[in-house]
KEKE-3310 file (N, C-alpha, C; in steps of 0.2 Angstrom, whole numbers, plus 5000, padded with zeros to 4 digits):
npx = (5004:5003:5004:4999:5001:4996:4998:4991:4996:4992:5004:5013:5016:5016:5022:5021:5025:5023:5029:5026:5020:5017:5028:5028:5032:5037:5037:5050:5056:5067:5071:5067:5070:5065:5057:5058:5050:5055:5050:5048:5050:5047:5049:5043:5043:5035:5036:5027:5034:5031:5017:5020:5031:5038:5046:5055:5059:5063:5066:5072:5067:5071:5083:5085:5086:5096:5101:5114:5118:5114:5102:5098:5089:5091:5083:5081:5073:5066:5052:5046:5032:5024:5017:5003:5001:5002:5013:5029:5045:5058:5070:5083:5091:5098:5104:5112:5113:5120:5133:5138:5137:5130:5126:5115:5109:5095:5084:5069:5053:5036:5021:5005:4995:4982:4967:4970:4979:4995:5012:5027:5045:5062:5079:5092:5107:5121:5132:5143:5154:5146:5133:5120:5117:5101:5085:5069:5053:5036:5018:5005:4989:4978:4966)
npy = (4994:5011:5028:5046:5064:5081:5098:5112:5128:5143:5148:5138:5121:5107:5091:5074:5057:5040:5024:5007:5006:4997:4989:4976:4958:4944:4927:4918:4908:4901:4891:4896:4909:4926:4941:4957:4972:4988:5002:5018:5035:5050:5068:5084:5100:5112:5127:5140:5151:5160:5163:5154:5147:5134:5129:5116:5104:5089:5076:5060:5054:5043:5030:5019:5002:4995:4985:4989:4996:5006:5020:5037:5049:5066:5079:5092:5104:5113:5119:5126:5133:5137:5144:5146:5138:5125:5119:5113:5114:5106:5105:5097:5090:5077:5067:5055:5054:5046:5035:5030:5044:5045:5055:5065:5074:5081:5083:5088:5088:5092:5092:5097:5088:5087:5092:5084:5074:5070:5072:5067:5068:5064:5066:5059:5062:5055:5061:5056:5041:5032:5034:5031:5035:5039:5039:5044:5042:5046:5044:5051:5050:5061:5064)
npz = (5000:4996:5000:5000:5000:4997:4999:4994:4992:4987:4976:4979:4981:4992:4994:4999:4999:5003:5000:5000:5013:5023:5023:5016:5014:5004:5000:4992:4978:4982:4996:5012:5010:5008:5001:5005:5005:5008:5017:5009:5009:5002:4999:4993:4985:4975:4966:4958:4949:4940:4929:4919:4923:4932:4946:4955:4968:4975:4987:4993:5009:5016:5016:5002:4999:4986:4972:4968:4980:4994:4991:4990:4984:4977:4969:4957:4947:4933:4924:4909:4902:4886:4871:4873:4884:4879:4876:4883:4890:4899:4912:4922:4937:4945:4959:4969:4986:4995:4995:4978:4967:4955:4946:4936:4922:4915:4901:4893:4884:4881:4871:4868:4859:4856:4866:4881:4876:4874:4868:4872:4877:4882:4887:4896:4903:4909:4921:4927:4930:4936:4932:4919:4902:4895:4886:4881:4873:4871:4871:4879:4888:4897:4909)
capx = (5000:5006:5000:5002:4997:4998:4996:4992:4995:4993:5009:5017:5013:5021:5020:5024:5023:5026:5028:5027:5018:5017:5034:5026:5037:5035:5041:5053:5056:5072:5069:5069:5072:5059:5059:5055:5050:5056:5046:5051:5047:5049:5045:5044:5040:5035:5034:5025:5038:5027:5011:5022:5037:5038:5053:5053:5064:5061:5071:5070:5069:5074:5087:5082:5091:5096:5107:5121:5119:5108:5101:5094:5090:5089:5082:5079:5071:5062:5048:5044:5027:5023:5012:4996:5002:5001:5020:5033:5052:5060:5077:5084:5097:5097:5110:5112:5116:5124:5137:5140:5133:5125:5123:5111:5106:5089:5081:5063:5048:5030:5017:4998:4993:4975:4966:4971:4983:5002:5018:5033:5051:5067:5086:5095:5114:5125:5138:5149:5155:5141:5126:5120:5113:5095:5081:5062:5048:5029:5011:5001:4983:4977:4959)
capy = (5000:5017:5034:5052:5070:5087:5104:5117:5135:5148:5147:5133:5114:5103:5084:5068:5050:5034:5018:5001:5008:4992:4985:4969:4953:4939:4921:4917:4901:4898:4889:4900:4916:4931:4947:4962:4979:4993:5008:5023:5041:5056:5074:5088:5106:5115:5134:5143:5157:5165:5159:5149:5144:5130:5126:5110:5100:5083:5072:5054:5055:5037:5026:5013:4997:4993:4980:4993:4999:5011:5026:5042:5054:5073:5081:5099:5105:5118:5118:5133:5132:5142:5142:5146:5133:5119:5116:5114:5112:5106:5102:5095:5087:5073:5064:5050:5058:5041:5030:5033:5050:5044:5062:5064:5080:5079:5088:5085:5092:5090:5096:5094:5086:5089:5092:5077:5069:5074:5069:5068:5065:5066:5064:5060:5062:5053:5065:5053:5034:5028:5035:5029:5039:5036:5043:5041:5046:5043:5047:5051:5052:5063:5066)
capz = (5000:4996:5002:4998:5002:4993:5001:4988:4995:4982:4971:4982:4982:4996:4993:5003:4997:5006:4997:5004:5019:5029:5022:5014:5012:5000:4999:4985:4976:4986:5002:5018:5008:5007:4998:5009:5002:5013:5017:5006:5010:4998:5000:4988:4984:4968:4966:4952:4950:4936:4927:4915:4925:4938:4949:4959:4971:4979:4990:4997:5016:5018:5011:4999:4997:4979:4970:4968:4986:4996:4987:4993:4978:4978:4962:4956:4940:4931:4918:4906:4897:4881:4866:4876:4889:4876:4875:4888:4890:4906:4913:4929:4939:4951:4962:4975:4992:4998:4990:4971:4966:4950:4944:4930:4920:4911:4897:4890:4881:4879:4867:4868:4852:4857:4873:4884:4872:4874:4865:4877:4875:4886:4886:4902:4902:4915:4922:4930:4928:4939:4929:4912:4898:4893:4882:4880:4869:4873:4870:4886:4889:4903:4910)
cpx = (5004:5001:5003:4998:5000:4994:4997:4990:4997:4998:5014:5013:5019:5018:5024:5021:5027:5024:5029:5026:5019:5023:5032:5032:5033:5039:5044:5053:5062:5070:5072:5071:5065:5062:5055:5055:5050:5052:5051:5047:5051:5045:5047:5041:5041:5033:5033:5028:5034:5021:5014:5028:5036:5045:5051:5060:5061:5067:5068:5072:5072:5079:5084:5087:5091:5102:5114:5122:5113:5108:5097:5094:5087:5088:5079:5077:5067:5058:5045:5038:5026:5018:5005:4996:5001:5008:5024:5040:5054:5067:5078:5090:5095:5104:5108:5116:5120:5127:5138:5135:5128:5122:5121:5108:5101:5087:5075:5058:5042:5026:5010:4996:4986:4973:4966:4976:4990:5007:5023:5039:5056:5073:5089:5103:5118:5131:5144:5149:5149:5134:5126:5116:5106:5091:5074:5058:5041:5023:5007:4994:4981:4969:4958)
cpy = (5006:5023:5040:5058:5076:5093:5109:5124:5140:5146:5141:5127:5110:5096:5079:5062:5045:5028:5012:5002:5003:4987:4977:4964:4947:4933:4921:4910:4897:4897:4894:4907:4920:4937:4952:4969:4984:4999:5014:5029:5046:5062:5079:5095:5109:5122:5137:5150:5162:5160:5153:5145:5141:5128:5121:5107:5095:5079:5066:5056:5049:5034:5020:5008:4995:4988:4983:4996:5003:5017:5031:5048:5061:5075:5088:5100:5111:5116:5125:5131:5138:5140:5141:5140:5126:5115:5117:5111:5111:5103:5101:5092:5083:5069:5060:5054:5053:5037:5034:5038:5049:5050:5062:5071:5078:5085:5085:5090:5089:5095:5093:5094:5088:5089:5084:5072:5073:5069:5071:5065:5068:5063:5065:5058:5060:5057:5062:5045:5030:5029:5034:5034:5036:5041:5040:5045:5042:5047:5046:5054:5055:5065:5071)
cpz = (5000:4998:5000:5000:4999:4997:4996:4992:4990:4977:4973:4983:4986:4995:4997:5000:5001:5002:5001:5011:5025:5028:5021:5013:5008:5000:4992:4984:4980:4993:5008:5016:5007:5004:5002:5006:5008:5012:5014:5006:5006:4999:4995:4988:4977:4969:4959:4952:4946:4933:4922:4917:4932:4940:4954:4962:4975:4981:4993:5004:5019:5013:5008:4997:4989:4978:4970:4975:4988:4992:4991:4988:4980:4971:4962:4949:4939:4924:4915:4901:4892:4876:4869:4881:4886:4875:4881:4887:4897:4906:4920:4930:4945:4953:4968:4980:4996:4993:4984:4970:4961:4947:4937:4928:4915:4907:4893:4888:4880:4875:4867:4861:4851:4864:4876:4881:4871:4871:4870:4875:4880:4885:4893:4901:4909:4916:4925:4928:4930:4936:4922:4909:4896:4889:4882:4876:4871:4871:4876:4885:4896:4903:4915)
residu = (MET:ASP:ALA:GLY:ALA:ILE:ALA:ASP:ILE:LYS:ARG:VAL:LYS:LEU:GLY:LEU:THR:VAL:ARG:ASN:LEU:PHE:GLU:PRO:SER:PHE:ARG:THR:GLU:ARG:ALA:GLY:GLU:SER:LEU:GLU:LEU:THR:ARG:GLN:VAL:ARG:ALA:GLY:VAL:ALA:VAL:ARG:ALA:THR:ASP:SER:LEU:LEU:LEU:SER:MET:ASP:ALA:ASP:VAL:THR:ARG:THR:PRO:ASP:LEU:ALA:GLY:ASP:THR:ARG:VAL:LEU:ALA:VAL:GLY:ALA:GLU:GLN:ARG:PHE:TRP:GLN:GLN:ARG:ALA:ALA:VAL:ARG:GLY:GLY:PHE:ARG:LEU:ASN:THR:VAL:GLY:ASP:THR:CYS:ALA:VAL:ALA:THR:LEU:GLY:ALA:SER:ILE:ALA:VAL:ARG:ASN:GLY:LEU:PHE:ALA:ASP:GLY:TYR:VAL:ALA:LEU:GLY:LEU:ASP:ASP:THR:ALA:ARG:ASP:ALA:PHE:GLY:ILE:GLY:LEU:ARG:VAL:ALA:PHE)
# end
């Protein structure tokens, strides 16, 4: 079970999410072994600097075990909308605050093809030897 909350205060939004609230565990095919999903807590803030510019920051409050070691991610970003709010470009930066930094810079864009239908794309560039490059494109439906 996951849970979340958002406080919307004029131009500022505060958010909190909790994943694996009850830390469930599952039996595996290996005798005597189980898989436990640890609780993960993340907090964030978004500020609408202008009617078309959004600044954001979010951070893991807890450490999350990973195959490569523990992670606790800090991310910052900005999104600028234009063309009557139907298009947006965004950029950001994230890093792991424990262990390998895995620093990544990101750049993305979205365009509203029609109301509720969006075309999205992004590029992520690893800034050190521990982070990989990535890209993605997609079509998204929103209600």
